[in-house]
Structures are given as structure tokens and as C-alpha cells.
C-alpha positions in Angstrom: 220.9 52.2 -82.5 222.5 55.2 -81.2 221.9 56.7 -84.6 218.0 55.8 -84.9 217.7 57.0 -81.8 219.0 60.7 -82.4 217.3 60.9 -85.8 213.6 60.1 -83.9 214.4 63.3 -82.1 214.5 66.0 -84.6 211.2 64.8 -86.4 208.8 67.3 -85.5 204.6 66.6 -85.4 203.0 68.0 -88.2 199.5 67.5 -86.6 198.5 69.7 -84.4 196.0 68.2 -81.6 192.9 70.0 -80.9 191.5 68.1 -78.2 192.1 70.1 -75.5 190.7 73.3 -77.6 187.7 71.5 -77.9 187.0 70.7 -74.1 187.7 74.1 -73.4 184.8 74.8 -76.3 182.3 72.5 -74.4 182.9 73.5 -71.1 182.2 77.0 -72.6 179.2 75.8 -74.0 177.8 74.5 -70.7 178.5 77.7 -68.9 176.9 79.3 -71.1 173.5 77.2 -71.3 173.6 76.5 -67.3 174.3 80.5 -66.4 171.9 82.2 -69.4 168.7 81.0 -67.9 169.6 82.4 -64.2 170.7 86.2 -65.3 167.1 86.3 -67.1 164.8 85.7 -64.1 164.9 87.2 -61.2 164.9 86.8 -57.1 161.9 84.6 -56.4 160.1 86.3 -53.7 157.2 86.0 -51.6 155.5 89.6 -51.8 153.5 90.7 -48.6 149.7 91.0 -48.9 147.9 94.0 -49.2 147.7 96.6 -51.8 145.3 97.5 -55.0 145.4 94.9 -57.8 146.0 96.2 -61.0 143.5 98.9 -62.1 142.1 97.0 -66.2 142.3 100.7 -68.3 139.7 101.3 -70.8 139.3 103.3 -73.7 137.6 105.9 -71.4 140.7 106.5 -69.1 142.5 108.4 -71.7 143.1 112.0 -72.3 145.3 113.6 -75.1 146.8 116.7 -73.9 149.3 117.7 -77.2 151.4 120.7 -76.1 152.6 123.4 -79.2 153.7 127.1 -79.3 151.9 128.9 -76.3 148.8 126.9 -75.9 147.6 123.3 -75.1 145.4 121.5 -76.8 142.6 119.0 -75.0 139.4 117.3 -76.6 140.2 119.5 -79.4 140.3 123.0 -78.0 143.4 125.3 -77.3 143.5 126.0 -73.7 145.6 127.4 -71.5 147.4 126.0 -68.8 144.7 127.0 -66.2 141.7 125.8 -68.5 143.2 122.8 -68.9 143.6 122.0 -65.4 140.0 122.7 -64.5 139.1 120.4 -67.2 141.4 117.6 -66.0 140.4 118.1 -62.3 136.7 117.6 -63.7 137.2 114.4 -65.4 139.6 113.3 -62.5 136.8 113.7 -60.2 134.2 111.8 -62.6 137.1 109.1 -63.1 139.6 108.0 -60.4 141.3 106.0 -63.3 142.4 109.1 -65.4 145.2 109.0 -67.9 146.8 111.6 -69.5 148.6 111.0 -72.9 151.0 113.8 -73.1 151.9 114.8 -76.9 154.3 117.4 -77.3 155.5 119.4 -81.2 159.3 119.3 -81.1 159.9 123.4 -81.4 157.7 123.0 -77.8 159.4 125.1 -75.1 160.2 122.4 -72.5 158.8 124.8 -69.8 155.6 124.4 -71.2 155.7 120.3 -71.0 157.5 120.6 -67.3 154.7 123.0 -66.2 152.1 120.5 -67.3 153.8 117.0 -66.3 154.0 119.1 -62.8 150.5 119.7 -62.7 149.3 116.3 -63.5 151.3 114.9 -61.0 150.0 117.4 -58.0 146.7 116.6 -59.1 147.5 112.6 -59.0 147.0 112.2 -62.8 149.3 109.5 -64.5 151.0 110.5 -67.4 152.3 108.4 -70.3 154.7 110.7 -72.6 154.0 109.8 -76.5 156.2 109.9 -79.5 156.1 109.0 -83.4 157.9 105.3 -83.2 160.9 105.6 -85.6 161.0 104.3 -89.2 162.3 101.2 -89.5 165.4 101.1 -92.2 
């Protein structure tokens, strides 16, 4: 009988038990299913009352200013910065919801772009920087 028990101890298992691996995979899946929606949501806040409602923007609210070498283009006219300032102030008085689309040429000096951006900020005019979309591969 002793020989039989010794022979049995030398036999190795040829099957791999994957039950613990499957248990781990299911636990990780459940963790990700539960935590993913929590990551996408922000905090549930009760905001205070007050302020103004978001304004509705119309096509008439937008003006495009293009910046090139040593001049600005507004309404199809080449202007200097002081002239752009005067035109935008007139339009801001007529339309308080004025938004400026700022388009600049690649070769334009950043100084000109920043001067226009600073001018609009000091006058309370909102700016949206525009660019060309990247081509899809």
C-alpha cells in the first residue's frame, strides 16, 4: 500500500484551474461597471438663484475680424486698430450681445492678435478664436 501512495504523489496535474482567474475578471468588470458612471457625472449641486439667464445668440450678434500683416479686416474694409476700436464700440452700443470672431493668418505677429484681444476685453466684448479644421485622414 505504501508504494501506491508514493506513486500518487509523483503524478502532476496537467489541468490549470482557471476559476480564480474568472472570479478576478468578473470582480474587475463589476467594479468598472459601477465606477464608470460615477466618473462621468459631476457633483450634484444646488446652485444659488440670481444672475442673468444665458443669452440667445443670433447671426446679427457676430462680427468677424481678420488679422493679417499690419492691418485688420472688418466688414470687408482694411482698418488700423484704432479704427477697429471705433467700429466695434459703435456696434457694441447698438448690440450689447456682440461677439467677435477673431481669425488670424499663420504668419501674423502675435502682437497684433493680442492687441485686438486686449482691446475687446477692455471694452467688454466677447471673443471667439477661429481656426481651420484639421483634414480627416
